C-alpha positions as a Markdown table, in Angstrom:
| # | Residue | x | y | z |
|---|---|---|---|---|
| 1 | Glu | 18.0 | 39.4 | -2.2 |
| 2 | Glu | 17.1 | 38.7 | -5.8 |
| 3 | Thr | 19.9 | 36.4 | -6.3 |
| 4 | Met | 19.2 | 34.5 | -3.1 |
| 5 | Glu | 15.5 | 34.0 | -4.3 |
| 6 | Leu | 16.4 | 32.7 | -7.6 |
| 7 | Ala | 19.1 | 30.4 | -6.0 |
| 8 | His | 16.6 | 29.0 | -3.5 |
| 9 | Ile | 18.7 | 30.3 | -0.7 |
| 10 | Gly | 17.5 | 31.4 | 2.9 |
| 11 | Ser | 19.3 | 32.6 | 5.9 |
| 12 | Trp | 18.9 | 31.6 | 9.7 |
| 13 | Tyr | 20.4 | 32.3 | 13.0 |
| 14 | Ser | 20.7 | 29.8 | 15.9 |
| 15 | Asp | 20.7 | 31.2 | 19.5 |
| 16 | Ile | 22.3 | 28.5 | 21.3 |
| 17 | Thr | 21.7 | 29.7 | 24.8 |
| 18 | Ala | 17.9 | 30.2 | 24.2 |
| 19 | Asn | 17.7 | 26.9 | 22.2 |
| 20 | Gln | 16.1 | 28.8 | 19.3 |
| 21 | Leu | 16.4 | 28.8 | 15.6 |
| 22 | His | 15.4 | 31.9 | 13.6 |
| 23 | Trp | 14.4 | 31.1 | 10.1 |
| 24 | Asp | 13.9 | 33.8 | 7.4 |
| 25 | Ala | 10.9 | 33.3 | 5.1 |
| 26 | Arg | 12.9 | 31.7 | 2.3 |
| 27 | Thr | 14.2 | 29.1 | 4.8 |
| 28 | Ala | 10.7 | 28.4 | 6.1 |
| 29 | Ser | 9.5 | 28.0 | 2.7 |
| 30 | Ile | 12.2 | 25.6 | 1.9 |
| 31 | Val | 11.6 | 23.3 | 4.8 |
| 32 | Gly | 7.7 | 23.5 | 4.0 |
| 33 | Leu | 6.5 | 25.6 | 7.1 |
| 34 | Gly | 5.1 | 28.6 | 5.4 |
| 35 | Glu | 6.0 | 31.7 | 3.6 |
| 36 | Glu | 7.0 | 34.0 | 6.7 |
| 37 | Ala | 9.9 | 34.0 | 9.1 |
| 38 | Ile | 9.6 | 31.7 | 12.1 |
| 39 | Thr | 11.3 | 30.7 | 15.3 |
| 40 | Leu | 11.5 | 27.2 | 16.4 |
| 41 | Ser | 13.3 | 25.0 | 18.8 |
| 42 | Phe | 16.5 | 22.9 | 17.9 |
| 43 | Glu | 14.4 | 19.7 | 18.6 |
| 44 | Asp | 11.7 | 20.9 | 16.1 |
| 45 | Tyr | 14.4 | 21.2 | 13.5 |
| 46 | Ile | 15.9 | 17.9 | 14.1 |
| 47 | Lys | 12.6 | 16.2 | 13.7 |
| 48 | Arg | 12.6 | 17.2 | 10.0 |
| 49 | Val | 16.0 | 15.8 | 9.1 |
| 50 | His | 16.0 | 12.6 | 7.1 |
| 51 | Pro | 16.6 | 9.8 | 9.5 |
| 52 | Ala | 19.4 | 8.3 | 7.3 |
| 53 | Asp | 21.3 | 11.8 | 7.5 |
| 54 | Leu | 20.5 | 12.6 | 11.2 |
| 55 | Asp | 24.0 | 11.3 | 12.5 |
| 56 | Lys | 26.1 | 13.4 | 10.2 |
| 57 | Val | 23.9 | 16.5 | 10.9 |
| 58 | Leu | 24.3 | 16.1 | 14.7 |
| 59 | Gln | 28.0 | 15.7 | 14.3 |
| 60 | Ile | 28.3 | 18.9 | 12.5 |
| 61 | Val | 26.1 | 20.6 | 15.1 |
| 62 | Asp | 28.4 | 19.2 | 17.8 |
| 63 | Thr | 31.4 | 20.5 | 15.8 |
| 64 | Leu | 29.9 | 24.0 | 15.6 |
| 65 | Ser | 29.2 | 24.3 | 19.3 |
| 66 | Thr | 32.9 | 23.5 | 20.1 |
| 67 | Ser | 34.8 | 25.0 | 17.1 |
| 68 | Asn | 35.2 | 28.4 | 15.6 |
| 69 | Glu | 35.6 | 27.1 | 12.2 |
| 70 | Gln | 32.9 | 27.3 | 9.4 |
| 71 | Arg | 31.2 | 24.0 | 8.3 |
| 72 | Gln | 29.1 | 23.0 | 5.2 |
| 73 | Leu | 27.0 | 20.0 | 4.7 |
| 74 | Glu | 24.5 | 18.5 | 2.4 |
| 75 | Tyr | 21.7 | 16.4 | 3.7 |
| 76 | Arg | 17.9 | 15.6 | 3.4 |
| 77 | Ile | 14.8 | 16.9 | 5.1 |
| 78 | Ile | 11.2 | 15.7 | 5.1 |
| 79 | Thr | 8.7 | 18.3 | 4.9 |
| 80 | Pro | 5.3 | 18.2 | 6.7 |
| 81 | Asp | 3.5 | 17.0 | 3.6 |
| 82 | Gly | 6.1 | 14.2 | 3.2 |
| 83 | Arg | 8.5 | 15.5 | 0.4 |
| 84 | Val | 12.0 | 14.8 | 0.6 |
| 85 | Lys | 14.2 | 17.7 | -0.1 |
| 86 | Tyr | 18.0 | 17.8 | -0.7 |
| 87 | Ile | 19.6 | 20.7 | 1.4 |
| 88 | Phe | 23.0 | 22.3 | 1.2 |
| 89 | Glu | 23.8 | 24.3 | 4.4 |
| 90 | Arg | 26.9 | 26.4 | 5.4 |
| 91 | Ala | 27.2 | 27.7 | 9.0 |
| 92 | Lys | 29.6 | 29.7 | 11.0 |
| 93 | Pro | 29.8 | 30.0 | 14.9 |
| 94 | Leu | 29.7 | 33.3 | 16.6 |
| 95 | Val | 31.8 | 33.6 | 19.6 |
| 96 | Asp | 31.9 | 35.9 | 22.7 |
| 97 | Gly | 35.1 | 37.5 | 24.1 |
| 98 | Ser | 36.2 | 34.3 | 25.9 |
| 99 | Gly | 36.0 | 32.3 | 22.8 |
| 100 | Thr | 32.8 | 30.5 | 23.6 |
| 101 | Thr | 30.2 | 29.7 | 21.0 |
| 102 | Ile | 27.2 | 31.5 | 21.7 |
| 103 | Ala | 25.3 | 31.5 | 18.4 |
| 104 | Val | 25.4 | 30.0 | 14.9 |
| 105 | Gln | 24.4 | 31.8 | 11.6 |
| 106 | Gly | 24.2 | 30.2 | 8.2 |
| 107 | Tyr | 22.5 | 29.7 | 4.9 |
| 108 | Met | 20.3 | 27.1 | 3.5 |
| 109 | Gln | 19.9 | 26.1 | -0.2 |
| 110 | Asp | 17.4 | 23.9 | -1.7 |
| 111 | Leu | 19.2 | 21.5 | -4.2 |
| 112 | Thr | 16.2 | 19.4 | -4.7 |
| 113 | Glu | 15.7 | 20.2 | -8.4 |
| 114 | Leu | 19.3 | 19.7 | -9.2 |
| 115 | Arg | 19.6 | 16.4 | -7.2 |
| 116 | Ser | 16.4 | 15.0 | -8.8 |
| 117 | Glu | 17.6 | 15.9 | -12.3 |
| 118 | Ala | 20.9 | 14.1 | -11.6 |
| 119 | Val | 19.2 | 10.9 | -10.1 |
| 120 | Leu | 16.9 | 11.0 | -13.3 |
| 121 | Asn | 19.8 | 11.2 | -15.5 |
| 122 | Glu | 21.6 | 8.3 | -13.8 |
| 123 | Gln | 18.6 | 6.2 | -14.0 |
| 124 | Thr | 18.3 | 7.0 | -17.8 |
| 125 | Arg | 21.9 | 6.1 | -18.2 |
| 126 | Arg | 21.6 | 2.9 | -16.4 |
| 127 | Leu | 18.6 | 2.0 | -18.5 |
| 128 | Leu | 20.1 | 2.8 | -21.8 |
| 129 | Glu | 23.1 | 0.7 | -20.9 |
| 130 | Ser | 21.0 | -2.2 | -19.8 |
| 131 | Val | 19.0 | -2.1 | -23.2 |
| 132 | Lys | 22.4 | -1.9 | -25.1 |
| 133 | Asp | 23.7 | -4.9 | -23.3 |
| 134 | Ala | 20.5 | -6.9 | -23.7 |
| 135 | Thr | 20.3 | -6.2 | -27.4 |
| 136 | Glu | 24.0 | -7.3 | -27.9 |
| 137 | Leu | 23.2 | -10.5 | -25.6 |
| 138 | Leu | 20.3 | -11.2 | -28.0 |
| 139 | Leu | 22.1 | -10.6 | -31.2 |
| 140 | Ala | 25.1 | -12.7 | -30.1 |
| 141 | Ala | 22.9 | -15.7 | -29.6 |
| 142 | Asp | 22.4 | -18.5 | -32.1 |
| 143 | Asn | 18.9 | -19.0 | -30.6 |
| 144 | Pro | 17.8 | -15.5 | -29.0 |
| 145 | Asn | 15.2 | -17.4 | -27.0 |
| 146 | Asn | 18.0 | -19.0 | -24.9 |
| 147 | Asn | 19.1 | -15.5 | -23.8 |
| 148 | Val | 15.9 | -13.5 | -23.7 |
| 149 | Glu | 15.2 | -14.0 | -20.0 |
| 150 | Glu | 18.7 | -12.9 | -18.9 |
| 151 | Ala | 18.6 | -10.0 | -21.2 |
| 152 | Leu | 15.0 | -8.7 | -20.0 |
| 153 | Gly | 16.0 | -9.5 | -16.5 |
| 154 | Asn | 18.9 | -7.0 | -16.8 |
| 155 | Val | 16.5 | -4.3 | -18.0 |
| 156 | Ala | 14.0 | -4.8 | -15.4 |
| 157 | Lys | 16.7 | -4.5 | -12.8 |
| 158 | Ala | 17.9 | -1.3 | -14.3 |
| 159 | Ile | 14.7 | 0.3 | -13.8 |
| 160 | Asp | 13.9 | -1.3 | -10.5 |
| 161 | Ala | 11.1 | -3.4 | -11.8 |
| 162 | Gly | 9.9 | -6.4 | -9.5 |
| 163 | Tyr | 8.8 | -8.4 | -12.3 |
| 164 | Ala | 8.8 | -8.8 | -16.1 |
| 165 | Trp | 7.5 | -11.0 | -18.7 |
| 166 | Leu | 7.6 | -11.7 | -22.5 |
| 167 | Phe | 5.5 | -13.8 | -24.7 |
| 168 | Ala | 6.4 | -15.4 | -28.0 |
| 169 | His | 3.4 | -15.6 | -30.3 |
| 170 | Tyr | 3.1 | -18.4 | -32.8 |
| 171 | Thr | 0.4 | -20.3 | -34.7 |
| 172 | Glu | -0.2 | -24.1 | -34.2 |
| 173 | Glu | -2.7 | -26.1 | -36.1 |
| 174 | Gly | -4.4 | -22.8 | -37.1 |
| 175 | Met | -4.7 | -21.5 | -33.6 |
| 176 | Ala | -2.9 | -18.4 | -32.4 |
| 177 | Cys | -0.8 | -19.3 | -29.4 |
| 178 | Ala | 1.7 | -17.8 | -27.0 |
| 179 | Lys | 4.6 | -19.0 | -25.1 |
| 180 | Leu | 6.0 | -17.4 | -21.9 |
| 181 | Leu | 9.8 | -16.9 | -22.4 |
| 182 | Thr | 10.5 | -15.5 | -19.1 |
| 183 | Pro | 8.9 | -17.7 | -16.4 |
| 184 | Asn | 11.5 | -16.6 | -13.7 |
| 185 | Leu | 10.9 | -13.0 | -13.9 |
| 186 | Leu | 7.2 | -13.1 | -13.0 |
| 187 | Gly | 7.7 | -12.0 | -9.3 |
| 188 | Pro | 7.2 | -13.8 | -6.0 |
| 189 | Ser | 3.4 | -13.2 | -6.2 |
| 190 | Val | 3.0 | -15.7 | -9.1 |
| 191 | Thr | 2.9 | -19.3 | -7.8 |
| 192 | Pro | 4.6 | -22.3 | -9.5 |
| 193 | Asn | 1.3 | -23.6 | -10.6 |
| 194 | Gln | 0.4 | -20.3 | -12.1 |
| 195 | Lys | 3.6 | -20.4 | -13.9 |
| 196 | Ile | 2.7 | -23.8 | -15.4 |
| 197 | Leu | -0.6 | -22.3 | -16.8 |
| 198 | Leu | 1.2 | -19.6 | -18.4 |
């Protein structure tokens, strides 16, 4: 029990004939439905599956109802408060004397922390790689200003930024001035006339 708690693992039992899912307290907590064991219908469960993962979940469910083989699956759910969670599930059909599947039992593990960390690490890797490439691009140029828009654009893309800008500051006739070096990275909300002003 302690190991399952630490690993964020809950257990469940599906009564196919009664169209009911019985979740223990940990499974209910993972899905965001409180801290106590609950019973719900299959339709209530399906509503919580992320739309992009629904087809593969339904495919596994169909396989479990016609096969006596254990299955496992990783997918996402959406909790009542709107959070997306990554779930790993392992399920095994239970059959009667004639070989007909009458129930399914399984385990659900919350992988959200692990997956979130993996996504963050990948984003960090992409950003560092883009900064490195941008630096090399600028250093290799005879005039860095010629490549600055491409370099900054690559970095902005790596962090999924919709816009970016960079100004070069200089003095002209005793006045502090600034020149926009990245007019094509301002995003769609900036009009051509506004770009001219910049």
